[in-house]
N, C-alpha and C positions, 0 to 999 in steps of 0.2 A: 747602184744599179740603172739600167737606162727605163727611160718611159715607153709606155706603146700608145701610140696615136693610129686613129683611124679617123679618115676622113672622106663623109659621104659614099660611103660602101654600100653595095648592091650586090647582091645573088639572087640569081633567080635558077628555077628549075623549070624548064618548060615556059609552060603561060604563069608559073606561080612566082612569085616575087619574096623568096623567104625574108631577105632582110633587104628594107626600102630606105636608102639615105640615111645609114646612120653613122653619125659622129661622135666620139669621145675620146679624152685621154686620160690616160691610168700613169699617173706622176709615179717619179722615181721611190722606187720602195714603199707602195702602198697595193692594198687591197682592195682592188674593186670586183663588185659582184653583179654579174647579169642575172638579174632575177625577173621571172614571168611564166606564166603557164606553158604548157606543152604546145609545142608548134610557133611559140612567138618570135623563132630567128637568134635565139642565144646561145645555143650549142653549136650551130652554125655560123653564126660571128668568132666563137671560140676557134673553131675547125679553120677558119679563114686568117686568125692570125697564127695559127700554127702552120699553115700551110698545107693544110690537109684538103681544104677546098679553095678553089681559087675565086676570088671576087670577079663578079663583070663590070663593076665599076668603081670609082675611089680610089684611095690609096691607103696603104698601111705602112707605117714605119716602126721600128723596134729602136728606139735611141734615136741616132741621128741617119740610120741607116735605112732607106725605103725599100722594104722585103716584097712589096707587090703595088704594081701601077700598071692597069691593062692599057691605059691610053699609051703609055710609052712602052708598052712591050716588056715589062720587067716583070721577072717573079722568081724569087729565091726559093730552093726548094726547101723543104722541112728541115733536113739535117744539115742545113746550113744556116738555120736561123738561129741556132743556139739557145731553144727553149726547151724546158722541161715540162712533162705530161703527164698528169694523171688522170685516167680514165674510171668511168663509172664504174667497169667490170674488173677494173684493177690489172687485167690482163697478165698475170704472173702467169709464168711459163711452169705448166705443172711437172715437167720433168726434170727440172734443175733445182738444185739446194737453194736455200736463201741466199748466200754468198756469191751464186754463178747467176743470179739473176739481177743482182743489184750490179755485179761486174760487167755485164753484158754492155752497156753504153760506153764503158772506156777500150773494153776489147775490140767493139766496131771500130773504134777511133785508134786501134793498134798504140794504146798508151804502155810503156813499161811496165811488166810484170810486180817491179817493186812499188810503182806508183800506183796501179790498179789496187796492190794489198791495201796500201795505207788508206786510199780513198775510201775504198769500202768501209773498212773498218771504222773510219770515220763517219760515215754515213748511217751505218747500223748503229752506231755509239749515240748518234744524235738522235734516232729514233728508239732508243732503249731496246734494241734488238741484237746487240753484240754477240749474245748467247746463244743464237739460234742461226748461227751463219750455215753450218753442216746441216741442218734439218731439213727433210724435203719441204719442197712449197704446197705440197698437199697437207700436209701435217700443221697447216696454219689454220688460226680461226680468220674470219672474217676481220677482225680488228687488226691482226697481226698481218695478215695480206694486204690489208689498208697501208699500215707502217712500212712496207717492202717495196710498195708501189710508190711510195714518196722517195723515201732513199734512193731506188733507183732513178728517180725522176733528177734529183738532188746531186747524185756522186759526181758529175762531171761538171757540176759548177755552171749550171746555165745563167743566163742574164734575165731571163723571164721565165715563171712557173704559170702554166695553165693547167688547171683543173675542173674536170666535167663530171658534176654530182658525184664527189669521191665519197660521201657519206651515207649516202641513200641504199647502201644495201644492208646497213649496221643497223641494231636494233634500239629502241630509244634511248635505252642507258647510256650505251657505250657510244651513240653519235652526239649526247650531248658532252661526254668527256671529251670526245676527238675533236669537237668545235673549241673547246678549252685550249687543248694542246695545238693546235693547228693555228691559232691565231697566236700563241704564245713563239712559235714556231717561227712564222713569215717574221713577227716584229723582230726577233731576235737575228735572223739573217738580214732582214732589211730586204727582201728580196721582192722585186715588183711582182705583183701577181694579179691576174683572172679567173675569175673563181664562178661558176655557173651551177645556179640552182633553182628548183622553183619553191623554196621552203624560205616563207619568209623570215621566220622567227633565225633559222640559221643564216639568213642574211644580215638582218640585225645584229648578231650575235660576233660576227667574222668581219664586216666591211670597212674601210674607208670610208669608201662612198657606194650607192646603190644606184645601178644603171637597171632602171624597170622597162622592160619590153613587153609591146604587144603588137600581133600582127603584123610581126617586121620592123616595127618602127622604135624609136627611142620615145619615151614619154617624158622621163625626169630622172635626172642626174644630180643626186645629192646626198650629203651626210643622211645615216640611217635618221636620226631624231627627225632631219626635217622631210624625209619621206614620210614618216610617220605622223608628225602632228601639222605639217604644211605640206599635203599632198597637191600635186598640180590640177588633178581632174578627180573626179567622182570616182571612176575607175580604179586610180591609183589608191584611193582611200579604202575602197570595198576589197581590193586584194588584201590588205593589213587587217587579218581578226573580222569582226562583225561590227562594226560602229553603225550607229544611230545616224542615218543618213534623211535628214529633213527638206522637204521642198519650201521655199520661201521665195520672198521678194525683196531687194533692199529698198527700203523708202527713204535713206538719209546714211553719207557715208563721209565721216571725219578722217583726216590724217593723223595718224597715230604711229610715231618713229618711221621707221622705213615702212610700214604697214598700213593699215585702215581701220578704223571701227566703224561696223555696218549694223544700223537698227532695223531688223529684217522683222517680216511679218508672213506668218505661215496661216495654217489653216486653224485660226480659235487663239494662236499665241502669238506672242512679239517679244523682242528682246535686242539685246546687242551682242554682236560676235565681232572675234578678228577677220581680217578679210586683207585680201592683194592689195595695193597701192594702188592699183589701175581699176579698182571695181567702182562703179558709178551707179548711182539711184537710178530705181527701174529696171536694172538688171536680174533675171531671174538666176538663183544661185541653189546651191545646196550647202544646206549647213551640216557639219560633221560633227556630231558630238559623242566622244567616245567612251563607252561604258563605263569605264571606270574610272573618270573624272566626273561624271553625273553624281552628285549629292543627295541620297536619299535621307527624307526626312530633316531636312534642315531647318534650322529655327527663325531664317530671316532671308528676306531675297537677297541676289548681290548685285552689287551696282557697278557699273557695267556687267550685264550677263543675261540669262535666259531664266526665268521662273514658270515653271507648270507645276498644277496641282492634278492629280489622278489617282488613280485606284489599283492596288494591287491583284493583278490576276493570276499571277503563276510564279512560284519560287521554286529554282533549282540548286538542288546543294552541289557543289563545286570543291568540297574540301577545304581548302582554304579561303571561299569566299560562297555567298550565295548570290544566285544571278535571279533578278526580278524581272520579272514582263509588268510593266505598268502600263494601262490603258490611260491617255489622257485626250480625252475627246476623239477623234478619228486616228490619233496616234496609238501606236504601241511600241514604248520605249524598252530597251533594255538597259539595266542597271544594276553595277557590278557593287558587292557591300560585303563589309566583314561578317563572319559565320555567328557570330554571338547574336544573341535575341532576334531571332528569326521573326519577319512579320508575315502571318499567314494571308491568306487570299481573302479581299474583301478589304484590307485596311487602306484606309485614306492616306495619301503621302503628298509631300512636297517636295518636287525635285529643283534642283539650282546647279547652275555651273557657271563658272566665271568666263568674260567673254575671252580672255586670253586663252582659256584651255578648248576652245573651240574654233573652227577655221569655215570660211564661206570660200566656194569654188563656182563659178558661172556655169550655168547647165550647158 
């Protein structure tokens, strides 16, 4: 399967720049997710790859073939890009059967009847929908319609698969099931895939790499674990869950592998945390301490790391865990803990976190 490459791509709608000089590469056979809030430019970027929107600047290539380059007056029509696309609404034709829906891309390409029959059956078998071929599309559940939409996108063996929030209309349980199935399918086929979502959990479950977008710009492109544990900015950290974001200043910085260890000082606390290699003493930073890695009522301080003493102000039961709101001086820290032996409000506690499980970014 070919790669997808976009280089310095710009898209404007009147005076609004929807996509602002975005560059990224989707390697052969990988699934890259464009992630961000509504209006960040992710769907517009996907539509430019598909050819449904024309970029105003920059270059788009699929494999070795440039499909859009305004500077050269080059634009390849969507139907000639050999891409399959799954829309948020599925776009299933209600007046057709399941078989006819899936066969349509082959019929418009004037493929022989025997080939159409073989490919449609294969696509439906792949999606475990073979027994539904003669069923009217209107008689399908949401999850079944989604499977038909994917089968239709794959039936003509596209070079690249594009997916625009394909799970957003499903209920939570089915959405979780389809995430697992989609990831397994993509890996089985080895098809290069670009996938748009605003759901952080979905992105982490599916992606080889995540491209975080905000206000038309690409903020960070990295593997899911790197995005989560080593975000490039405070905004990216805040987008994933609800971490503790602590204002501090770097007082001392030491090289540590390919990163750094920084002694940081906040309002009434100090300690050591992991940081980018280019951090300098004196820099104002945000220390990211995720609730699930902060240890509550630890027996001893961690070195290097950060230790706080405080008081439980609130306990929130979340089934598999308790969430404690702990007051530490002027700070209010959120801490996840096991549900056993709940701590009542007013309990004095010690909180610790190893340096390796924190991260400091410049403000």
